Rosetta silent file (secondary structure, phi, psi, omega in degrees, C-alpha in Angstrom):
SEQUENCE: XXXXXXXXXXXXXXXXXXXXXXXXXXXXXXXXXXXXXXXXXXXXXXXXXXXXXXXXX
SCORE:     score description
SCORE:     0.000 S_00000001
   1 L     0.000  -36.738  178.609  -11.893   -1.895  106.857 S_00000001
   2 H   -58.375  -38.227 -178.248  -14.652   -4.476  107.435 S_00000001
   3 H   -67.302  -42.003  177.632  -15.752   -2.664  110.598 S_00000001
   4 H   -58.568  -43.665 -174.821  -16.027    0.649  108.702 S_00000001
   5 H   -72.388  -52.080 -175.523  -18.114   -1.025  106.042 S_00000001
   6 H   -73.800  -50.272 -174.227  -20.357   -3.259  108.153 S_00000001
   7 H   -78.080  -45.464 -174.588  -20.828   -1.271  111.315 S_00000001
   8 H  -100.213   -4.629  177.634  -20.774    2.277  109.977 S_00000001
   9 L    60.772   37.915  176.153  -21.988    1.550  106.370 S_00000001
  10 L   -75.491  144.439  174.421  -19.032    3.460  104.831 S_00000001
  11 L   -74.088  160.885  175.917  -18.647    3.196  101.092 S_00000001
  12 H   -57.966  -35.937  179.163  -15.561    1.586   99.591 S_00000001
  13 H   -66.206  -44.736  178.342  -14.382    4.977   98.434 S_00000001
  14 H   -60.574  -45.529  179.781  -14.620    6.483  101.878 S_00000001
  15 H   -60.648  -46.558  179.616  -12.781    3.454  103.353 S_00000001
  16 H   -59.229  -46.933  179.109   -9.980    3.695  100.784 S_00000001
  17 H   -61.915  -40.828 -178.835   -9.584    7.418  101.414 S_00000001
  18 H   -71.119  -40.832  178.574   -9.557    6.943  105.166 S_00000001
  19 H   -66.340  -37.399 -179.851   -6.980    4.085  105.043 S_00000001
  20 H   -63.285  -44.036 -179.687   -4.809    6.146  102.726 S_00000001
  21 H   -64.374  -47.071  178.167   -4.904    9.042  105.150 S_00000001
  22 H   -56.408  -43.316  179.812   -4.230    6.883  108.159 S_00000001
  23 H   -65.885  -19.895  179.599   -1.250    5.273  106.476 S_00000001
  24 H   -81.806  -29.752 -171.657    0.301    8.737  105.903 S_00000001
  25 H  -112.277   -6.365 -173.347    0.110    9.761  109.527 S_00000001
  26 L  -111.808  165.789  173.866    0.406    6.436  111.465 S_00000001
  27 L  -123.913  135.331 -179.133    3.089    3.909  112.163 S_00000001
  28 L   -77.306  127.224 -178.666    2.438    0.211  111.977 S_00000001
  29 L  -116.996  128.117  176.636    3.198   -1.573  115.329 S_00000001
  30 L  -120.484   97.875  179.268    3.644   -5.326  115.518 S_00000001
  31 L   -55.274  139.922 -179.544    3.712   -6.395  119.205 S_00000001
  32 L   -88.329  -14.352  178.957    6.312   -8.933  120.187 S_00000001
  33 L  -140.279  155.374 -175.810    4.330  -10.314  123.066 S_00000001
  34 L   -97.440  136.304  178.332    0.720  -11.183  123.755 S_00000001
  35 L  -119.862  135.944  177.194   -1.090   -9.703  126.754 S_00000001
  36 L  -132.486   75.521 -178.899   -4.236  -11.139  128.312 S_00000001
  37 L  -114.887  -25.606 -178.663   -5.144   -8.825  131.156 S_00000001
  38 L   -98.986  150.157 -177.614   -8.398   -7.278  130.006 S_00000001
  39 L   -65.267  -43.210  179.867  -11.761   -8.906  129.857 S_00000001
  40 L   -83.121  105.731 -171.897  -12.570   -7.637  126.339 S_00000001
  41 H   -51.984  -43.329 -179.823  -10.066   -9.534  124.201 S_00000001
  42 H   -61.688  -27.413 -179.884   -9.743   -6.907  121.363 S_00000001
  43 H   -67.383  -28.592  177.411   -8.752   -4.354  124.012 S_00000001
  44 H   -61.847  -35.886  178.162   -5.723   -6.485  124.793 S_00000001
  45 H   -64.605  -40.429  178.031   -4.504   -5.907  121.171 S_00000001
  46 H   -64.016  -44.650  179.385   -4.757   -2.141  121.696 S_00000001
  47 H   -61.833  -42.911  177.998   -2.836   -2.422  124.950 S_00000001
  48 H   -56.602  -46.947 -177.912   -0.106   -4.583  123.257 S_00000001
  49 H   -64.779  -39.003  179.055    0.367   -1.952  120.598 S_00000001
  50 H   -65.249  -40.905  177.432    0.550    0.894  123.130 S_00000001
  51 H   -64.483  -46.040 -177.889    3.195   -0.999  125.103 S_00000001
  52 H   -63.578  -33.714 -178.296    5.220   -1.822  122.031 S_00000001
  53 L   -85.366   -2.047 -174.617    5.104    1.776  120.875 S_00000001
  54 L    52.253   47.432  178.206    6.048    2.978  124.355 S_00000001
  55 L   -67.600  143.558  175.358    3.000    5.227  124.320 S_00000001
  56 L   -91.916  116.184 -179.717    2.642    7.702  127.142 S_00000001
  57 L  -123.980    0.000    0.000   -0.692    7.244  128.778 S_00000001
């Protein structure tokens, strides 16, 4: 939510609406292992979630 507000200057109302929508269509994934293979550390978190969810890429 902070990225939406700070980087994109979204209002609190837009943020809440967006989060509500995402929570209705998404599934929360909590990776069981940490991966450190990518240079950009936040990208490792995305990769961890994709692996945990068994995403087809």
